[in-house]
N, C-alpha and C positions, 0 to 999 in steps of 0.2 A: 281368052281363057279356053283351054282345051275341053274342059268338062261342059261348059256352056255350048261349045261347038258341037259336041256329041249330042247334047239335048236338042239343039236346033236341027241337027241332021237325023234325029231319031236313030242313032247308032246304039248297038248293044253295049251296055255298061259293064265294066269289070268290078271285081270285089273292091279295089281301091277307089274306083269311081263312086261306088255305093257308100263307102265310109265318108268320102269327101262331100257327098250330097248333103250330109247333115250340117256342113259348115255354111251352106247357102242359106239365105234368108227365107222365111216361110213363104212369102208371096212369090218369090222366084220359083220355088218348088211347086207351089200351087198353080202357077201359070202353065208350066210344062205338063204337070200331071192332069190338069183340067183339059188341056188341049187334046191329050190322048183319049181321055174319057169322052170328050165331045165328039171326036172323030169316030169312035166306036159306037156310041150310044146316043148321041145328041143330048136331048134334055130329059131322057127317060131315067127314072129311078125305079128299080125293080123291087118287088116284094112277093111273098107268097102267103097263102092262108094255110097255116100249119098248126100242129099241136105237138108240143114237147111232152114226152112221158118219160119219167125217170123211175124205173120199176123198183129199185132197191138202193139203199145207201150203206149196206153192209159190205165192207171192203177189206180184202186181204192186204192191200198196200196202204202205206201211210205217206201221202204226198204232203210236203210242208205247206204248199199254197192252198190246199183243199179245205174248204169249210163244210163240204157236203157229206162226206163219209162219216159214219157214226164213230165217235171218238169222245175223248173227254171235252172237246170243244163243241161236240154235237151229240149229246147222250140220248138220242132218240132213234134207235134203229128201226127200220121198217122194210117190208117186202110186200109189194102189191100182189094180189092173186090174179090169175088169168081173167077171172070174171070182172074184177075191178078194172083191169086194163081194157077189156072189151067194152065195158059200159062207158068208159071214158071216150073211147074211139067212137062209139055209137052216138053219144051226146055231141061230140065235136063234128061228126058228119052232118048233123043238123045245121051247123054253122058254115057248111060248105068247105070244110078243110080239104086240101088236095094231098097233104103229106102228113104222115105221123113220124116223128123224129124220136127214136128210142135209144137212149144212152144212159148208163148208170155206173154203179160201182163194180168192183171185181169180187163178186159174192160167191164163195166156194159152195154154198148150199143150194143156190138156184140151179146152176149148171147149164151145160150146152143144150140138152134136150128141152129144158124149160124155156129157153129162148127160142129155139127152132119151132117149138110147138105153138108159142104165142104168135110168131110170125105167120105160121100156116093158118091159124084161126082167124087172124086179121084179114088175110088174103081171101079166105073162104067167104067170110061175111061181107067184106068190103073190097071187092076185087079192083075197084078203080083207084083205091088209095095207094099212093106211093109210099113205100116203107124205106125210110133212111135209118139205118141202124148199125150199131156196134162199131166203136172206134177201133183203130189199129191196136190200141192198148188193151181193149177188151178181147180182141181176137188173139193177141199174144198170150193173154192170161188163160183163155180157154184152151189154146194150143198146148201150153205148159201143163195145165191141170189135167188134160185128157190124153196127153202124149199123142197128139195128132199134128200133122203138118199144117202150116198156114193154108196150103192149097186145099187140103181136106176140109178145113173149117169154112173157107170161102165157098167151095163147091156146095156144101150143105146149106150155107146161108142163102145162096142163090136158088137152090132147089126149094127152099122153104118160103121164098117170096120176097127176100130183101132186094130192093131195087138199086139203092146207092148207099155209099158209105159217107158218114160225116168225117170231119177233119180233126176231131179231138185227139188228145194224147200226144200231139206233136210238141207241145210246150215250147221249148227252145232246143235246138239240135245239139248245141255244144255239150259234150259229155261231162265236162267239169261242172257246169251249171246244173245239168240234169242230176248229177250225183247228189247235189245239195238240195234240190227242190223236189225231186221225184225218183230218188235212188231205188232200184229194184223193179221199176216199171219198164215197159218196152224201151229199148234203146233207140237212138236216132236211126241207125242203119236198119234195125228191124222194122221200125215204123215205115221207112221208105220202101223196104222190101215188100211189106204187106200191101201197100198201095200199088206198087208196081204189079204185083200178082193180081190184084183186083182189076186193074186196068187191062191186063193181059186176058182176063176172063171176059172182056168186052163191056165192063161196067165203068161208071164214072164216080168220082169222089170229090170231096172238098179237102182243103189243107188249111190248117190254122197255125198261128204263132202267138204264144202268150208272152207279152212284153210289159215292161214297167215294173219289174221286180229287181232281181240282182244281176240281170244280164247286161252286157255292154252293147253299144251300137254296133260294134264289129260282130258280135254274136247274132244280132238281127240280120245283118247283111249276109253272113255265112248261111243262115237259115234260108233266106230267100234264094241264094245261089244254088243250094242243094235241091230245092223244090224246082227251080228253073231247069236244072240239069235233068231231073226225072221227067219233067213235062216235055222237054225236047225229045225224050225217048218214047214216051207213051201217049202224050196228049190226052191224059185221062182226068186232069183236074178241071172241075167246073169253075171253082172260085177259090180265092185266097182270102182268109179271114184273120186279120190282126186282132187278137183278143186283148183287151186292156185288163191287166191284173187287178183283182178285187182285194181289198185290204182287210176286211173284217173276219174275225172268228177263225183264223188259221195260225199256223206255227211259224210262218215266214215273217220275220220282223223287218219290214221294209219301211224306212223312214223317208226316203226321197222319192215320193210318188211323182210320175212324169207330169209336166205341165200340159195344158191344152195345146200349146204350140208344139211340144215334143210329140204328142199323140198325132196331131195333124201332119207333122213332118214325116212320121213313120208311115202314115197312110199314103202320102204323096210319093215317098220313096218306093213304097211297095208297088205302086202303079208304074213308076219309071223303071224299076229293076225287073219286074216280072212281065216282060214283054210278050210272053207266050201263054199267060193265064188270063182269059178274057175278063172275068168278073172279079171285082174287088168289093168285098162286103164289109160295110161298117155295121157290125153287129150291135144294134142299139142296146141290147141287154148289158153289155160290158162297157160301152162308151158313153151311155146316156143318149136319149133321143136327140137332144139339142146338138151334141157334138157329132153324132152320127149324121145328122142333116148337114152340118157344116162340112163334114168330110166329103159330102157329095160335090163340094167345090174344090176338093183336093184329091181327086182321082177316083173316089169310090162311086159305084153305080148301083149299089144294092144295100138293103137294110135288114135282110132276113125276113121275118114274118110276124104274124099276129101272136103266135106262140100259145096263147090261152093260159098256160101255167108253166112255170119253170122253177126248178128246185136247186140246181147246182150253183149257178152264179148268184142267185138271190140269197143263198145261205151265207155268201161272203160279202153281202152288202148291196148287190145290184137291185135296182127297182123293177124287177121283172117277174115277181112271184105270180102275178095274175095276167101277164101278157098285156096286149093293147087291143081295144076294140077296133074292128075293121074300119069304120067310118073315121075314127080319130086318126088311124094310120094314114088313110088317104088324105085327110085334111092337112095333116102335118107336112106331107110331101108337097101338096099343092101350095100351101102357104109359104113354103120355102122356095117357090119358083120353079119346081120341077114337075114333070108329068108322071103320075103314078101308073106303073104298069105291073099288073098281076102276072106272075110267071108260074110255070110248074117247077118241079125240083131240078130239072136239067136245063132250065132257062129257055124253054119255049114260051112265047108270049101267049097269054090267055085272054087278057082284057086290058084295054087302056081306060083308066078311070077319068 
């Protein structure tokens, strides 16, 4: 079989190959994905000690899959003050966090300077903390709102202390699907352009893919191919993060939720297709801790982090509202037969637990 020959010889896979991979049985996919994972990382499973902060849920856009933004599904609008954010960071620093991850809604009332100012304040008070902030969707929103180019927004973010970009807002790149689930938000080409510019500025970012809603398997492979193409050009992506769609409290009526097998197949295929993105993150927030650990046998090598508090996915049903204690995180990895390795935000190893 030609596809198996390609896998045996570690050849680069085409779009058609990617689609056909879904027809292979789960354990065959797992065998080849785990082989690559083991060659790159051995038995290590990475995580970081981080804090997620979601400053506001007031949003100009209405994405059908979102349960976080204030709407009739979530009639509790809020915006944190800078002092509240700084107090949160201060308390989290006591827990030895290395990263603060700041993403939220497209709030026309907070504004660009509001964000840049809080980034500066965090850096001034906690210079060792890595700031991962603003998705490409948020950058596009701010660019449109303030009539500034992407380059101008990016330059000001970097000047204000932002160290890396998260991968949110990618959802699924197919524009027909985007129109249904997040019409009006950043387009796929704009998302890719923003990350390309971020990489050209000498910075690194993550990439995500939201799956398990109304997209097809072909849409998933197309998404991966486009990321792989940009990575060939810039080599700026740290990690790929397949995000499992959360079903509760949103307007997207999805009846056929993916099985555990389908989720694990998607992780394994991500490892096989994305031969130039080193790290594959099974984000435990959206996949559940158990499935995220199982994904470590199907190509994944990372779990994200302790998080402490998370509002976006938990609003849609994920069990992540209060994060996970560090020792529990370490124990889960060890009990699954892997070696817990604490990393920084750009995958430098800090400590083997």
